[in-house]
N, C-alpha and C positions, 0 to 999 in steps of 0.2 A: 520730621525734619527739625533741625535745631532752630531755635528762635534767635535772631540776630538783632542787635541794637539799631541797625539801619539797613535799608534795602541794598546799599552798595556792597556791604559785606556779604549779604546773601547772594548777590550777583557774582561776586568773586569766587565764592566757595560752592555754590549750588547750581550755577548756570550749566545747561547741557554742553556748552562749548568751553567751559572752564577746565583748565588742566587739574584743578584741585577737587573736582567732584568725585574723584576716586578715593579720597581720604575717608577714614572712619570718623565717627562723630567726635571722639576725643581729640583727634588731630585737628579737625576743623575748629573746634572750640579753642584749642591752644593757638592756632594760627590767627583766629579772630581776635584773641586777647592781645596778640603782639603785632597787630596791624593798625596803623594810624591813618585816619581819614583827613584829607586836606582839600580845600577849595582854592583853585588857581584862576584868577581872572584872565581874560583875554590879553595877550601879550606879556603875561607874567611867566616866570621861569618855573618849570617843573623841576629842573636840576641844572647845574652849571658845570662846565668842564673844569676839572681840578678840585671840585668840592668833595668832601668826604660823604660817602653814601651809607645809609642805614640798611639798604637792601633793595631788591627789585621793586619796580612800581607797576601797579595795575591801573590802567586808565578806565575808571568806572563810567565816566561820561565826558563828552567833548571830543575835540580834535587837537592834535599837537604835531609839531615838526621836531625832528632830531637832527642836529647839525654840528659841524666843526668849522672853526675859522682857520683858514690856511694862510699862505703867503700873502702879504700885503693886506691882511685883514679881510680877505675875500671869504664869504660864507659858502659852504657846500652842504646842502641838505642831504643827509644820508638816508632818512626814512621818514615816512609819514605815519602817524599813529591815529587810530580810531578807537572809539569806545570798545571796551573789553580786550584791548591789547595789553600784553604783559611785556615790559621792557626791563633790561638790566639783569637778565639771568646770568650773564658772564660774571657779575659781581660775586656770585656764589663760589667761584673758583679762582678769583683773582683778588688783588688788593681792593679795599673799599673806596676807590676813587673813580668818579665819573670821568670817562674819556671823551665825552661829548656834552653838548648842552641841548636842552629841550625847552621850547616856548609854546605856550598855549595859543592855538589859532582861534579857538572859541573858548568860552568859560569851561573849565575842566574840574572834575572831581577825581582825585587820585587816592589810591590806597598804597601806603608804603609798608612793605612786608619785611619785618625784622630778619636780617640775614641768618643770624646764629640759630634762632628758633626754627627757621625753615630748613636749615641744614640738618638739624636733629631729626626732623620728620623725614627728610629726604633719605637719610642713611637707612631708614627702616621701611621704606616704601618703594619697592621695585617698579611698580606701575608709574608712579610720579617721576621717578628717575628716567624711565624710558620716554615719557612724554616730554620732559625737559630736553632730553637728548635730541628728540625729533625737532623741537622748536629751535634749538641752537643750530642744528644741521640745516634747517630751512633758512635761518638768518645767514649762515655762511654761504649757502648756495646763492642767495639773493645778492650778497656782497660780491661774489665772483661774477655773476651776470652783470651787475652794475658796473664793475670795473671794466669788463670787456666792452660794454656799451659806451662808456665814457671815453675809452681810448680808441675805439674803432668806428663808431657811427659818426656821420656828419651831423651838423647842427639841426637840420630838419628832422632827421631820424631820432635824435635824442629828445627833442621837444615832444614829438608825437608819442614816443615811448612814455614820457612823463604823464601826458594826458591820459593814456590808456591805463597807466598805473593808478592814477587818481580815481578813475572810474572803477577799477578793481577794488580799491580800498574803501571808497566812500559811496559808490553807486550813484544813482541819479535821483533828482528831485521828483516830485509827483508827476511832472510832465514826461518822465521816462527818457529825457534827452539831456537835461542840464546837469552838469557834474555837481554833486552835493557838497561842495566846499568852495569858498571864495578865497583865492590866493592873489596876492599882489603880483605884478609883473616881475618884480625882483625875486620873489619866492619861486616863481616858475623858472626863472633864469638860474637861480641857485640849485634848483632841483635837477636841471638839465645841463649843468656845468657850462654855462655860456654867459655872455654879458647881457645886461638888461636890454640894450639896444638890439642885439641879435634876437632875443626872445620876442620883443615887440614886433620886429620886422617879420619874423617867421610866423607868429600868430596872425598877423595881418595878411600874409600870403595864403595861409590855410583858410582864412575867412573868405578871401577873394575867390578862392577856388571852389567855395561852397562846401568845404569839409566841416567847418565849425561856424558858430555865430558868437560874437563877443558883445556883451553889454556890461560895461563897468568891469567888475571882477567875476562876473558870471560867464561861464563858457558852456555853450550848448553844442552837443555833437550832432551834426547833420548827416554825416556819412561815415558811420563807424567802420564799415568794411573797407573803405578806401584808406582810412587811418591805419587799419591793420596791415594793409598791403604796403603802405609807406614804411611802417615799422619793420616789416619783414625784409624789405628790399634795402633798407638803410645800411 
């Protein structure tokens, strides 16, 4: 195995779940040479809408949200990122401008992969091209599902869907029930396309019914099956 200058590059290129583990040693070394490591503190920007991008980002550690600001300055969270997520693949085939912004929810370490070097590798590696195609297809399917949810589900269903998505992305803490991320009520509202007051009221109702328990920013799932039923019926 190639020796890398830091464990984050090794995770990017050698992890069993990495899209890049199919590359040969020469391509991995070339990619490592053209990848920049950065540390982003909590609430710092990974990237900003309208900024020029050097290439896709790999979230080596931490958690982050991806969002856009709409009419009246209202924020809409499009996606939540977890460690080992790759974002910005669309930049390989479009102009080098970020169409959204991303803020660190926890302290993050990111790897910025230089676009032009990655494209050179991509042109000669069918397996990597297929893997990227699958990832972009998954993102498109997620966007379609999200659009349908936001336009057709009622408030309660949208919020429950957001909670289940957070469980899917981040899992539980050691107790096996508390979602492993702390989000503000505003973030939960922006994730569910609702006002903060509606999010607070809906969370309180779910807690009163015994479906969840709330302590500060920590949300514990008490009745997962019932939340699934609410999500399916919404």
